[in-house]
PyMOL Python script that loads the backbone (N, CA, C, O; Angstrom):
from pymol import cmd

cmd.read_pdbstr("""\
ATOM      1  N   LEU A   1      87.901 123.150 125.373  1.00  0.00           N
ATOM      2  CA  LEU A   1      87.544 124.304 124.575  1.00  0.00           C
ATOM      3  C   LEU A   1      88.753 124.866 123.837  1.00  0.00           C
ATOM      4  O   LEU A   1      88.650 125.282 122.683  1.00  0.00           O
ATOM      5  N   ILE A   2      89.870 124.874 124.496  1.00  0.00           N
ATOM      6  CA  ILE A   2      91.069 125.449 123.896  1.00  0.00           C
ATOM      7  C   ILE A   2      91.526 124.642 122.687  1.00  0.00           C
ATOM      8  O   ILE A   2      91.987 125.212 121.698  1.00  0.00           O
ATOM      9  N   SER A   3      91.402 123.318 122.761  1.00  0.00           N
ATOM     10  CA  SER A   3      91.886 122.464 121.673  1.00  0.00           C
ATOM     11  C   SER A   3      91.029 122.575 120.415  1.00  0.00           C
ATOM     12  O   SER A   3      91.520 122.322 119.315  1.00  0.00           O
ATOM     13  N   GLY A   4      89.767 122.946 120.559  1.00  0.00           N
ATOM     14  CA  GLY A   4      88.882 123.019 119.401  1.00  0.00           C
ATOM     15  C   GLY A   4      88.504 121.653 118.859  1.00  0.00           C
ATOM     16  O   GLY A   4      88.029 121.538 117.729  1.00  0.00           O
ATOM     17  N   GLU A   5      88.714 120.612 119.665  1.00  0.00           N
ATOM     18  CA  GLU A   5      88.485 119.239 119.220  1.00  0.00           C
ATOM     19  C   GLU A   5      87.076 119.008 118.667  1.00  0.00           C
ATOM     20  O   GLU A   5      86.912 118.270 117.695  1.00  0.00           O
ATOM     21  N   TYR A   6      86.083 119.613 119.256  1.00  0.00           N
ATOM     22  CA  TYR A   6      84.696 119.391 118.836  1.00  0.00           C
ATOM     23  C   TYR A   6      84.113 120.586 118.074  1.00  0.00           C
ATOM     24  O   TYR A   6      82.901 120.658 117.871  1.00  0.00           O
ATOM     25  N   LEU A   7      84.945 121.495 117.664  1.00  0.00           N
ATOM     26  CA  LEU A   7      84.480 122.713 117.023  1.00  0.00           C
ATOM     27  C   LEU A   7      83.654 122.429 115.778  1.00  0.00           C
ATOM     28  O   LEU A   7      82.587 123.019 115.608  1.00  0.00           O
ATOM     29  N   GLU A   8      84.113 121.547 114.907  1.00  0.00           N
ATOM     30  CA  GLU A   8      83.368 121.275 113.675  1.00  0.00           C
ATOM     31  C   GLU A   8      82.016 120.644 113.969  1.00  0.00           C
ATOM     32  O   GLU A   8      81.037 120.923 113.276  1.00  0.00           O
ATOM     33  N   SER A   9      81.953 119.804 114.979  1.00  0.00           N
ATOM     34  CA  SER A   9      80.679 119.196 115.366  1.00  0.00           C
ATOM     35  C   SER A   9      79.697 120.254 115.868  1.00  0.00           C
ATOM     36  O   SER A   9      78.512 120.221 115.538  1.00  0.00           O
ATOM     37  N   VAL A  10      80.197 121.181 116.659  1.00  0.00           N
ATOM     38  CA  VAL A  10      79.356 122.266 117.168  1.00  0.00           C
ATOM     39  C   VAL A  10      78.885 123.148 116.016  1.00  0.00           C
ATOM     40  O   VAL A  10      77.711 123.516 115.955  1.00  0.00           O
ATOM     41  N   ARG A  11      79.786 123.487 115.109  1.00  0.00           N
ATOM     42  CA  ARG A  11      79.426 124.323 113.951  1.00  0.00           C
ATOM     43  C   ARG A  11      78.377 123.630 113.083  1.00  0.00           C
ATOM     44  O   ARG A  11      77.470 124.277 112.560  1.00  0.00           O
ATOM     45  N   SER A  12      78.505 122.318 112.933  1.00  0.00           N
ATOM     46  CA  SER A  12      77.531 121.549 112.164  1.00  0.00           C
ATOM     47  C   SER A  12      76.153 121.612 112.823  1.00  0.00           C
ATOM     48  O   SER A  12      75.143 121.792 112.142  1.00  0.00           O
ATOM     49  N   ASP A  13      76.116 121.464 114.133  1.00  0.00           N
ATOM     50  CA  ASP A  13      74.858 121.577 114.869  1.00  0.00           C
ATOM     51  C   ASP A  13      74.265 122.973 114.713  1.00  0.00           C
ATOM     52  O   ASP A  13      73.051 123.121 114.575  1.00  0.00           O
ATOM     53  N   GLN A  14      75.103 123.982 114.735  1.00  0.00           N
ATOM     54  CA  GLN A  14      74.621 125.359 114.572  1.00  0.00           C
ATOM     55  C   GLN A  14      74.022 125.569 113.183  1.00  0.00           C
ATOM     56  O   GLN A  14      72.976 126.202 113.042  1.00  0.00           O
ATOM     57  N   ARG A  15      74.687 125.038 112.162  1.00  0.00           N
ATOM     58  CA  ARG A  15      74.162 125.162 110.797  1.00  0.00           C
ATOM     59  C   ARG A  15      72.811 124.469 110.665  1.00  0.00           C
ATOM     60  O   ARG A  15      71.886 124.999 110.048  1.00  0.00           O
ATOM     61  N   GLN A  16      72.708 123.286 111.249  1.00  0.00           N
ATOM     62  CA  GLN A  16      71.446 122.561 111.190  1.00  0.00           C
ATOM     63  C   GLN A  16      70.337 123.332 111.901  1.00  0.00           C
ATOM     64  O   GLN A  16      69.212 123.394 111.405  1.00  0.00           O
ATOM     65  N   ALA A  17      70.637 123.912 113.040  1.00  0.00           N
ATOM     66  CA  ALA A  17      69.653 124.709 113.769  1.00  0.00           C
ATOM     67  C   ALA A  17      69.189 125.889 112.933  1.00  0.00           C
ATOM     68  O   ALA A  17      68.001 126.213 112.925  1.00  0.00           O
ATOM     69  N   GLN A  18      70.110 126.536 112.228  1.00  0.00           N
ATOM     70  CA  GLN A  18      69.738 127.649 111.361  1.00  0.00           C
ATOM     71  C   GLN A  18      68.844 127.183 110.221  1.00  0.00           C
ATOM     72  O   GLN A  18      67.889 127.871 109.861  1.00  0.00           O
ATOM     73  N   GLU A  19      69.143 126.024 109.653  1.00  0.00           N
ATOM     74  CA  GLU A  19      68.327 125.480 108.569  1.00  0.00           C
ATOM     75  C   GLU A  19      66.906 125.192 109.044  1.00  0.00           C
ATOM     76  O   GLU A  19      65.949 125.398 108.298  1.00  0.00           O
ATOM     77  N   TYR A  20      66.766 124.719 110.274  1.00  0.00           N
ATOM     78  CA  TYR A  20      65.445 124.452 110.841  1.00  0.00           C
ATOM     79  C   TYR A  20      64.739 125.731 111.282  1.00  0.00           C
ATOM     80  O   TYR A  20      63.540 125.706 111.561  1.00  0.00           O
ATOM     81  N   GLY A  21      65.445 126.818 111.348  1.00  0.00           N
ATOM     82  CA  GLY A  21      64.863 128.073 111.799  1.00  0.00           C
ATOM     83  C   GLY A  21      64.762 128.182 113.312  1.00  0.00           C
ATOM     84  O   GLY A  21      63.959 128.956 113.833  1.00  0.00           O
ATOM     85  N   ILE A  22      65.564 127.418 114.005  1.00  0.00           N
ATOM     86  CA  ILE A  22      65.532 127.421 115.463  1.00  0.00           C
ATOM     87  C   ILE A  22      66.118 128.735 115.968  1.00  0.00           C
ATOM     88  O   ILE A  22      67.211 129.143 115.574  1.00  0.00           O
ATOM     89  N   GLN A  23      65.361 129.388 116.854  1.00  0.00           N
ATOM     90  CA  GLN A  23      65.824 130.655 117.399  1.00  0.00           C
ATOM     91  C   GLN A  23      65.850 130.660 118.918  1.00  0.00           C
ATOM     92  O   GLN A  23      66.218 131.664 119.528  1.00  0.00           O
ATOM     93  N   GLY A  24      65.465 129.555 119.532  1.00  0.00           N
ATOM     94  CA  GLY A  24      65.452 129.509 120.988  1.00  0.00           C
ATOM     95  C   GLY A  24      65.508 128.083 121.486  1.00  0.00           C
ATOM     96  O   GLY A  24      65.418 127.128 120.716  1.00  0.00           O
ATOM     97  N   VAL A  25      65.657 127.963 122.774  1.00  0.00           N
ATOM     98  CA  VAL A  25      65.696 126.658 123.403  1.00  0.00           C
ATOM     99  C   VAL A  25      64.672 126.627 124.520  1.00  0.00           C
ATOM    100  O   VAL A  25      64.391 127.673 125.104  1.00  0.00           O
ATOM    101  N   PRO A  26      64.108 125.488 124.840  1.00  0.00           N
ATOM    102  CA  PRO A  26      64.385 124.217 124.178  1.00  0.00           C
ATOM    103  C   PRO A  26      63.691 124.123 122.822  1.00  0.00           C
ATOM    104  O   PRO A  26      62.679 124.780 122.575  1.00  0.00           O
ATOM    105  N   PHE A  27      64.241 123.317 121.975  1.00  0.00           N
ATOM    106  CA  PHE A  27      63.650 123.023 120.667  1.00  0.00           C
ATOM    107  C   PHE A  27      63.966 121.572 120.355  1.00  0.00           C
ATOM    108  O   PHE A  27      65.121 121.151 120.427  1.00  0.00           O
ATOM    109  N   PHE A  28      62.952 120.818 120.014  1.00  0.00           N
ATOM    110  CA  PHE A  28      63.112 119.396 119.756  1.00  0.00           C
ATOM    111  C   PHE A  28      62.820 119.110 118.290  1.00  0.00           C
ATOM    112  O   PHE A  28      61.768 119.493 117.777  1.00  0.00           O
ATOM    113  N   VAL A  29      63.735 118.447 117.623  1.00  0.00           N
ATOM    114  CA  VAL A  29      63.508 117.983 116.257  1.00  0.00           C
ATOM    115  C   VAL A  29      63.252 116.492 116.357  1.00  0.00           C
ATOM    116  O   VAL A  29      64.099 115.736 116.834  1.00  0.00           O
ATOM    117  N   ILE A  30      62.083 116.076 115.907  1.00  0.00           N
ATOM    118  CA  ILE A  30      61.670 114.686 116.038  1.00  0.00           C
ATOM    119  C   ILE A  30      61.536 114.078 114.651  1.00  0.00           C
ATOM    120  O   ILE A  30      60.827 114.601 113.791  1.00  0.00           O
ATOM    121  N   ASP A  31      62.216 112.989 114.453  1.00  0.00           N
ATOM    122  CA  ASP A  31      62.198 112.246 113.194  1.00  0.00           C
ATOM    123  C   ASP A  31      62.717 113.101 112.035  1.00  0.00           C
ATOM    124  O   ASP A  31      62.408 112.832 110.874  1.00  0.00           O
ATOM    125  N   GLY A  32      63.495 114.116 112.351  1.00  0.00           N
ATOM    126  CA  GLY A  32      64.090 114.957 111.321  1.00  0.00           C
ATOM    127  C   GLY A  32      63.094 115.815 110.556  1.00  0.00           C
ATOM    128  O   GLY A  32      63.475 116.504 109.610  1.00  0.00           O
ATOM    129  N   ARG A  33      61.819 115.785 110.953  1.00  0.00           N
ATOM    130  CA  ARG A  33      60.791 116.517 110.210  1.00  0.00           C
ATOM    131  C   ARG A  33      59.879 117.372 111.057  1.00  0.00           C
ATOM    132  O   ARG A  33      59.310 118.344 110.561  1.00  0.00           O
ATOM    133  N   TYR A  34      59.726 117.037 112.312  1.00  0.00           N
ATOM    134  CA  TYR A  34      58.807 117.767 113.169  1.00  0.00           C
ATOM    135  C   TYR A  34      59.584 118.560 114.193  1.00  0.00           C
ATOM    136  O   TYR A  34      60.501 118.040 114.829  1.00  0.00           O
ATOM    137  N   GLY A  35      59.219 119.816 114.354  1.00  0.00           N
ATOM    138  CA  GLY A  35      59.855 120.660 115.344  1.00  0.00           C
ATOM    139  C   GLY A  35      58.874 121.030 116.429  1.00  0.00           C
ATOM    140  O   GLY A  35      57.739 121.416 116.150  1.00  0.00           O
ATOM    141  N   VAL A  36      59.312 120.913 117.666  1.00  0.00           N
ATOM    142  CA  VAL A  36      58.503 121.306 118.805  1.00  0.00           C
ATOM    143  C   VAL A  36      59.302 122.361 119.560  1.00  0.00           C
ATOM    144  O   VAL A  36      60.381 122.086 120.087  1.00  0.00           O
ATOM    145  N   SER A  37      58.755 123.569 119.601  1.00  0.00           N
ATOM    146  CA  SER A  37      59.459 124.690 120.190  1.00  0.00           C
ATOM    147  C   SER A  37      58.959 124.959 121.596  1.00  0.00           C
ATOM    148  O   SER A  37      57.762 124.891 121.874  1.00  0.00           O
ATOM    149  N   GLY A  38      59.885 125.260 122.463  1.00  0.00           N
ATOM    150  CA  GLY A  38      59.535 125.640 123.821  1.00  0.00           C
ATOM    151  C   GLY A  38      59.217 124.461 124.707  1.00  0.00           C
ATOM    152  O   GLY A  38      59.209 123.311 124.269  1.00  0.00           O
ATOM    153  N   ALA A  39      58.958 124.766 125.943  1.00  0.00           N
ATOM    154  CA  ALA A  39      58.593 123.732 126.918  1.00  0.00           C
ATOM    155  C   ALA A  39      57.130 123.378 126.683  1.00  0.00           C
ATOM    156  O   ALA A  39      56.239 124.198 126.905  1.00  0.00           O
ATOM    157  N   GLN A  40      56.893 122.163 126.237  1.00  0.00           N
ATOM    158  CA  GLN A  40      55.541 121.709 125.921  1.00  0.00           C
ATOM    159  C   GLN A  40      55.123 120.624 126.906  1.00  0.00           C
ATOM    160  O   GLN A  40      55.958 119.961 127.521  1.00  0.00           O
ATOM    161  N   ASP A  41      53.830 120.464 127.036  1.00  0.00           N
ATOM    162  CA  ASP A  41      53.355 119.390 127.900  1.00  0.00           C
ATOM    163  C   ASP A  41      53.463 118.052 127.177  1.00  0.00           C
ATOM    164  O   ASP A  41      53.687 117.998 125.968  1.00  0.00           O
ATOM    165  N   ALA A  42      53.300 116.989 127.932  1.00  0.00           N
ATOM    166  CA  ALA A  42      53.454 115.640 127.382  1.00  0.00           C
ATOM    167  C   ALA A  42      52.476 115.366 126.250  1.00  0.00           C
ATOM    168  O   ALA A  42      52.802 114.620 125.327  1.00  0.00           O
ATOM    169  N   ALA A  43      51.293 115.947 126.299  1.00  0.00           N
ATOM    170  CA  ALA A  43      50.282 115.708 125.261  1.00  0.00           C
ATOM    171  C   ALA A  43      50.763 116.151 123.893  1.00  0.00           C
ATOM    172  O   ALA A  43      50.419 115.529 122.888  1.00  0.00           O
ATOM    173  N   THR A  44      51.543 117.202 123.834  1.00  0.00           N
ATOM    174  CA  THR A  44      52.079 117.670 122.553  1.00  0.00           C
ATOM    175  C   THR A  44      53.000 116.623 121.947  1.00  0.00           C
ATOM    176  O   THR A  44      52.931 116.347 120.749  1.00  0.00           O
ATOM    177  N   PHE A  45      53.853 116.046 122.766  1.00  0.00           N
ATOM    178  CA  PHE A  45      54.765 115.022 122.271  1.00  0.00           C
ATOM    179  C   PHE A  45      54.018 113.755 121.883  1.00  0.00           C
ATOM    180  O   PHE A  45      54.369 113.103 120.900  1.00  0.00           O
ATOM    181  N   VAL A  46      52.989 113.401 122.653  1.00  0.00           N
ATOM    182  CA  VAL A  46      52.178 112.235 122.314  1.00  0.00           C
ATOM    183  C   VAL A  46      51.537 112.441 120.951  1.00  0.00           C
ATOM    184  O   VAL A  46      51.481 111.508 120.150  1.00  0.00           O
ATOM    185  N   GLU A  47      51.053 113.649 120.672  1.00  0.00           N
ATOM    186  CA  GLU A  47      50.442 113.954 119.383  1.00  0.00           C
ATOM    187  C   GLU A  47      51.452 113.809 118.242  1.00  0.00           C
ATOM    188  O   GLU A  47      51.143 113.219 117.207  1.00  0.00           O
ATOM    189  N   VAL A  48      52.640 114.341 118.430  1.00  0.00           N
ATOM    190  CA  VAL A  48      53.669 114.250 117.389  1.00  0.00           C
ATOM    191  C   VAL A  48      54.071 112.800 117.158  1.00  0.00           C
ATOM    192  O   VAL A  48      54.168 112.358 116.014  1.00  0.00           O
ATOM    193  N   PHE A  49      54.307 112.059 118.236  1.00  0.00           N
ATOM    194  CA  PHE A  49      54.694 110.653 118.086  1.00  0.00           C
ATOM    195  C   PHE A  49      53.568 109.848 117.452  1.00  0.00           C
ATOM    196  O   PHE A  49      53.825 108.941 116.660  1.00  0.00           O
ATOM    197  N   GLY A  50      52.328 110.170 117.791  1.00  0.00           N
ATOM    198  CA  GLY A  50      51.187 109.493 117.174  1.00  0.00           C
ATOM    199  C   GLY A  50      51.097 109.768 115.690  1.00  0.00           C
ATOM    200  O   GLY A  50      50.797 108.874 114.899  1.00  0.00           O
ATOM    201  N   ARG A  51      51.359 111.006 115.314  1.00  0.00           N
ATOM    202  CA  ARG A  51      51.344 111.373 113.893  1.00  0.00           C
ATOM    203  C   ARG A  51      52.424 110.614 113.130  1.00  0.00           C
ATOM    204  O   ARG A  51      52.178 110.105 112.036  1.00  0.00           O
ATOM    205  N   ILE A  52      53.604 110.543 113.702  1.00  0.00           N
ATOM    206  CA  ILE A  52      54.703 109.814 113.062  1.00  0.00           C
ATOM    207  C   ILE A  52      54.351 108.339 112.931  1.00  0.00           C
ATOM    208  O   ILE A  52      54.567 107.733 111.881  1.00  0.00           O
ATOM    209  N   ALA A  53      53.810 107.766 113.999  1.00  0.00           N
ATOM    210  CA  ALA A  53      53.420 106.352 113.957  1.00  0.00           C
ATOM    211  C   ALA A  53      52.363 106.125 112.887  1.00  0.00           C
ATOM    212  O   ALA A  53      52.414 105.134 112.158  1.00  0.00           O
ATOM    213  N   GLY A  54      51.414 107.033 112.794  1.00  0.00           N
ATOM    214  CA  GLY A  54      50.369 106.915 111.777  1.00  0.00           C
ATOM    215  C   GLY A  54      50.919 106.995 110.371  1.00  0.00           C
ATOM    216  O   GLY A  54      50.478 106.265 109.484  1.00  0.00           O
ATOM    217  N   GLU A  55      51.874 107.873 110.164  1.00  0.00           N
ATOM    218  CA  GLU A  55      52.495 107.988 108.840  1.00  0.00           C
ATOM    219  C   GLU A  55      53.226 106.710 108.463  1.00  0.00           C
ATOM    220  O   GLU A  55      53.204 106.284 107.308  1.00  0.00           O
ATOM    221  N   ARG A  56      53.862 106.115 109.434  1.00  0.00           N
ATOM    222  CA  ARG A  56      54.664 104.914 109.158  1.00  0.00           C
ATOM    223  C   ARG A  56      53.801 103.681 108.947  1.00  0.00           C
ATOM    224  O   ARG A  56      54.164 102.778 108.193  1.00  0.00           O
ATOM    225  N   THR A  57      52.663 103.650 109.616  1.00  0.00           N
ATOM    226  CA  THR A  57      51.811 102.466 109.493  1.00  0.00           C
ATOM    227  C   THR A  57      50.615 102.693 108.584  1.00  0.00           C
ATOM    228  O   THR A  57      49.928 101.742 108.211  1.00  0.00           O
ATOM    229  N   GLY A  58      50.363 103.942 108.228  1.00  0.00           N
ATOM    230  CA  GLY A  58      49.196 104.262 107.413  1.00  0.00           C
ATOM    231  C   GLY A  58      47.916 104.231 108.221  1.00  0.00           C
ATOM    232  O   GLY A  58      46.827 104.166 107.651  1.00  0.00           O
ATOM    233  N   SER A  59      48.027 104.276 109.541  1.00  0.00           N
ATOM    234  CA  SER A  59      46.877 104.170 110.423  1.00  0.00           C
ATOM    235  C   SER A  59      46.339 105.549 110.768  1.00  0.00           C
ATOM    236  O   SER A  59      47.067 106.405 111.270  1.00  0.00           O
ATOM    237  N   VAL A  60      45.060 105.754 110.494  1.00  0.00           N
ATOM    238  CA  VAL A  60      44.412 107.015 110.853  1.00  0.00           C
ATOM    239  C   VAL A  60      44.279 107.120 112.366  1.00  0.00           C
ATOM    240  O   VAL A  60      44.378 108.215 112.919  1.00  0.00           O
ATOM    241  N   ASP A  61      44.054 105.980 113.051  1.00  0.00           N
ATOM    242  CA  ASP A  61      43.908 106.003 114.510  1.00  0.00           C
ATOM    243  C   ASP A  61      45.159 106.531 115.189  1.00  0.00           C
ATOM    244  O   ASP A  61      45.072 107.281 116.161  1.00  0.00           O
ATOM    245  N   ALA A  62      46.318 106.145 114.685  1.00  0.00           N
ATOM    246  CA  ALA A  62      47.575 106.591 115.308  1.00  0.00           C
ATOM    247  C   ALA A  62      47.763 108.094 115.143  1.00  0.00           C
ATOM    248  O   ALA A  62      48.341 108.750 116.010  1.00  0.00           O
ATOM    249  N   VAL A  63      47.273 108.640 114.028  1.00  0.00           N
ATOM    250  CA  VAL A  63      47.425 110.077 113.787  1.00  0.00           C
ATOM    251  C   VAL A  63      46.607 110.874 114.785  1.00  0.00           C
ATOM    252  O   VAL A  63      47.037 111.950 115.202  1.00  0.00           O
ATOM    253  N   SER A  64      45.463 110.392 115.175  1.00  0.00           N
ATOM    254  CA  SER A  64      44.599 111.139 116.083  1.00  0.00           C
ATOM    255  C   SER A  64      44.881 110.836 117.542  1.00  0.00           C
ATOM    256  O   SER A  64      44.151 111.294 118.421  1.00  0.00           O
ATOM    257  N   ALA A  65      45.933 110.068 117.815  1.00  0.00           N
ATOM    258  CA  ALA A  65      46.247 109.684 119.207  1.00  0.00           C
ATOM    259  C   ALA A  65      46.582 110.881 120.048  1.00  0.00           C
ATOM    260  O   ALA A  65      46.870 110.740 121.236  1.00  0.00           O
TER     261      ALA A  65
END
""", "prot")
cmd.dss("prot")
cmd.show_as("cartoon", "prot")
cmd.util.cbc("prot")
cmd.orient("prot")
């Protein structure tokens, strides 16, 4: 901490969090586009990952997973 070796990296992370509008933890940014705030159950993450998979493959089934 005293050396400040990672200070710029931390500041960069802070700027990115502000850009995303993050105001609390936990907060997950998935694929650089989806934000999941707070402690969520596994189904929420499955839905987000399914949506991303559907976007990448053009599959409607993956979006509704």
